[in-house]
C-alpha positions in Angstrom: 0.0 0.0 0.0 1.5 3.3 -1.1 -1.6 5.4 -0.6 -3.1 6.8 2.6 -6.3 5.4 3.9 -8.7 6.5 6.6 -9.8 3.9 9.1 -12.9 2.8 7.2 -11.1 2.5 3.9 -8.3 0.4 5.4 -10.8 -1.9 7.2 -12.7 -2.4 3.9 -9.4 -3.2 2.1 -8.6 -5.8 4.8 -12.1 -7.4 4.5 -11.8 -7.7 0.7 -8.3 -9.3 0.9 -7.8 -13.0 1.0 -4.3 -12.6 2.4 -3.1 -12.6 6.0 -2.0 -9.1 7.0 0.1 -7.7 9.8 -0.3 -4.0 10.7 2.9 -2.5 12.2 3.9 1.0 13.2 6.5 2.1 10.6 8.6 1.1 7.6 11.6 -0.2 9.6 9.3 -2.6 11.5 7.9 -3.7 8.2 11.4 -4.5 6.8 12.5 -6.3 9.9 9.3 -8.4 10.0 9.5 -9.2 6.3 13.0 -10.4 6.6 12.1 -12.4 9.7 9.3 -14.2 7.9 11.6 -14.9 5.0 14.2 -16.3 7.3 11.8 -18.6 9.1 9.4 -19.7 6.3 11.0 -18.8 2.9 10.2 -16.4 0.1 6.8 -17.9 -0.8 5.3 -17.3 2.5 7.0 -13.9 2.7 5.2 -12.8 -0.4 1.9 -14.3 0.7 1.7 -12.3 4.0 1.1 -8.6 3.5 2.6 -6.2 6.1 1.1 -2.7 6.2 2.3 0.3 8.2 0.2 2.7 10.3 2.2 5.5 8.7 -0.1 5.0 5.7 -3.3 5.4 7.7 -4.8 8.9 8.2 -5.3 9.9 11.9 -8.7 11.0 13.1 -7.5 12.8 16.3 -4.6 14.7 17.7 -3.7 11.7 19.8 -3.5 9.3 16.9 -1.8 11.9 14.7 1.2 11.8 17.0 1.3 8.0 17.5 1.3 5.2 15.0 0.8 2.9 17.9 -2.5 4.6 18.8 -3.6 4.2 15.2 -3.0 0.4 15.4 -4.9 0.1 18.7 -7.8 2.1 17.3 -8.1 -0.2 14.3 -7.8 -3.2 16.6 -10.8 -1.9 18.6 -12.8 -1.3 15.5 -12.2 -4.7 14.0 -11.8 -7.1 17.0 -15.5 -8.0 17.2 -16.1 -8.2 13.4 -16.6 -11.9 12.6 -15.4 -11.6 9.0 -11.9 -10.2 9.9 -9.8 -13.1 11.1 -6.7 -12.7 9.0 -5.5 -9.3 10.3 -2.9 -9.2 13.0 -1.2 -6.2 14.8 2.2 -5.6 16.3 2.9 -2.6 18.5 6.0 -1.3 20.3 5.7 -2.1 24.0 7.4 1.2 24.8 7.4 1.6 28.6 4.2 -0.5 29.3 4.2 -3.0 32.2 7.5 -1.7 33.6 7.4 -0.8 37.3 10.0 1.7 38.4 10.6 1.7 42.2 13.9 1.0 44.0 14.6 -1.1 41.0 12.8 -1.8 37.7 10.5 -4.8 37.6 8.0 -6.1 35.0 4.6 -7.6 34.8 3.9 -9.9 31.8 3.0 -8.1 28.5 -0.5 -8.9 27.5 -0.6 -10.4 24.0 -4.2 -11.1 23.1 -4.6 -12.5 19.6 -4.6 -10.7 17.2 -2.9 -7.8 19.1 0.7 -8.3 20.0 3.5 -6.2 21.6 7.3 -6.4 21.3 9.1 -7.9 24.3 11.2 -4.8 24.8 10.6 -1.1 24.2 10.8 -1.3 20.4 11.2 -3.9 17.6 15.0 -3.0 17.6 15.3 -4.4 21.1 15.1 -7.9 19.6 18.5 -7.3 18.2 20.1 -6.4 21.6 22.0 -9.5 22.7 25.7 -9.3 23.5 26.6 -11.6 20.6 24.6 -9.8 18.0 25.7 -6.4 19.1 29.4 -7.4 19.3 29.4 -8.9 15.8 27.4 -6.1 14.2 29.5 -3.3 15.6 32.9 -4.9 15.1 32.2 -5.6 11.5 32.2 -1.9 10.8 35.8 -1.3 11.5 39.1 -2.7 10.4 41.0 -0.8 13.1 44.1 -2.4 14.5 42.6 -1.6 17.9 39.4 -3.6 17.3 40.2 -6.7 19.3 41.1 -4.7 22.4 38.1 -2.4 21.9 35.8 -5.4 21.7 37.2 -6.7 25.0 36.6 -3.4 26.7 33.1 -3.2 25.3 32.2 -6.8 26.3 33.7 -6.3 29.8 31.5 -3.3 30.2 28.4 -4.7 28.6 26.2 -4.7 31.7 27.4 -1.2 32.6 26.7 0.0 29.1 23.0 -0.9 29.4 22.8 0.6 32.8 23.8 3.9 31.1 21.5 3.4 28.1 18.5 2.6 30.3 19.2 5.5 32.5 19.3 7.8 29.5 16.1 6.3 28.1 14.2 6.8 31.4 15.4 10.3 31.8 14.3 11.2 28.2 10.9 9.6 28.9 10.4 11.7 32.0 11.2 14.9 30.2 9.3 13.9 27.0 12.4 14.5 24.8 12.9 11.0 23.4 15.4 12.1 20.7 17.3 14.7 22.8 20.1 12.3 24.0 21.0 11.3 20.4 21.7 15.0 19.6 23.6 15.8 22.8 25.5 12.8 24.1 28.5 11.9 21.9 31.2 9.3 22.0 33.5 11.7 23.8 30.9 12.3 26.5 31.9 9.1 28.2 34.7 8.5 30.6 36.5 5.5 32.1 37.9 4.9 35.6 39.6 1.7 36.5 38.3 0.1 33.3 34.6 1.0 34.0 32.9 3.1 31.5 30.5 5.8 32.7 28.7 8.9 31.6 30.0 11.7 33.8 26.8 13.6 33.8 28.1 16.4 36.0 30.9 17.1 33.5 28.6 16.7 30.6 26.2 19.2 32.1 28.9 21.7 33.0 30.0 21.9 29.4 26.5 23.0 28.4 24.9 24.7 31.4 21.5 25.3 29.8 18.2 24.4 31.5 17.6 21.4 29.3 20.9 19.8 30.3 20.4 20.7 34.0 17.0 19.1 34.0 18.4 16.1 32.2 21.2 15.8 34.7 18.9 15.9 37.7 16.6 13.2 36.3 19.6 11.1 35.2 21.1 11.2 38.8 17.7 10.0 40.1 17.8 6.9 38.0 21.4 5.8 38.6 20.7 3.9 41.9 17.5 2.4 40.3 19.2 1.0 37.2 22.2 -0.1 39.4 19.8 -2.4 41.3 18.1 -3.7 38.1 19.1 -6.9 36.2 20.7 -6.6 32.8 17.8 -8.1 30.8 15.3 -5.7 32.2 17.7 -2.8 31.5 17.9 -4.0 27.9 14.2 -4.3 27.5 13.4 -0.9 28.9 15.9 0.9 26.7 14.4 2.8 23.8 15.5 1.0 20.6 16.8 3.9 18.5 18.5 5.5 21.6 20.2 2.2 22.3 21.5 1.7 18.8 22.9 5.3 18.7 24.5 5.0 22.1 26.0 1.5 21.4 27.7 2.9 18.3 29.1 5.9 20.3 30.2 3.7 23.2 32.0 1.3 20.8 33.7 4.4 19.3 34.8 5.3 22.8 36.1 1.8 23.3 38.2 2.1 20.1 39.7 5.3 21.5 40.4 3.7 24.9 42.0 0.7 23.2 44.3 2.8 21.0 45.1 5.7 23.3 48.1 4.2 25.0 49.8 3.4 21.7 48.8 6.1 19.3 46.4 8.7 20.6 46.1 10.6 17.4 45.2 7.4 15.4 42.8 6.3 18.2 41.0 9.7 18.0 40.6 9.3 14.2 39.3 5.7 14.5 36.8 6.8 17.1 35.5 9.7 15.1 35.3 7.6 12.0 33.2 4.9 13.8 30.9 7.5 15.4 30.2 9.0 12.0 28.8 5.8 10.5 25.1 6.2 9.7 22.6 4.7 12.0 20.9 2.9 9.1 24.2 1.0 8.4 24.5 0.0 12.1 20.9 -1.1 12.2 21.2 -3.1 9.0 24.1 -5.0 10.5 22.3 -5.6 13.8 19.3 -6.9 11.8 21.4 -9.3 9.8 23.3 -10.8 12.7 19.9 -11.0 14.5 18.5 -13.0 11.6 21.6 -15.2 11.6 21.1 -15.9 15.3 17.5 -17.0 14.7 18.6 -19.4 12.1 20.9 -20.9 14.8 17.9 -21.3 17.2 17.6 -18.1 19.1 13.9 -17.3 19.8 14.5 -13.6 20.3 11.6 -12.4 18.1 7.8 -11.9 18.4 7.2 -15.6 18.9 3.4 -15.5 19.7 2.7 -13.4 16.6 4.9 -15.5 14.2 3.4 -18.8 15.5 0.1 -17.8 13.8 1.7 -18.2 10.4 3.5 -21.5 10.7 0.5 -23.4 9.2 -0.7 -20.6 6.8 -1.4 -21.9 3.3 0.3 -19.9 0.5 -2.1 -17.4 -1.1 
């Protein structure tokens, strides 16, 4: 579908279609899901299952205009009781639903009620976020002589890295500035003491001094003891997907600098800057491919409940 539909037009199109369909939030979700179906079932089933995006559907309110997720839930509510719509499925980002933030972060089970499903972590991209997938995907983007040492530093700090990223994500959520960290926290914003990587939020704030950075610092400091008491998997799941990918790239750039600094600081600086300047789309593509490879090897880090609906689907 390349045209825009209102709710009624989209529902009519679904009712007239003989194909199974999945409605997702955006074009990146569509690509990842198409590739997943191809990996699991082959090209024939990939072409027999249509994936639509909520971006193509016209909003009918201010709330839905700002949120593709709300569009999906609206269409689900309009169709769930219709007896002649049984081939339409939905996949939404979980975002921060069912996370309980107290002295540590805990979770309640995400409610997947056929045909409405949610990602396990904040976003679809969180399916990519295993140590093995991340390490392979990031390291393939550099031929630096410091890569082995940088990878060791990165892996030794893996838990700490997601404490930082989850803290950033929660802070941005509180302040309703989801994309702010990606434009303000760079590879050289991080520091290392005794081999432990950290974001020196006081130093970062002092270099800026504006009210946005002061507010960010205050909220970030509030979350440090909370994420410190939270297990790694929960920190990964609550991290906003796009924020995580950007910060992982910049943290690996910082690891390249740390690895090379004792030997050739000038070269280490160039390597770090070059890695930090790789486009997010390239990093995401690599993460997606190594994620698909891991699924072929038996990892079930994907929307299992949704995909199980299509294992016995006859080709259209």
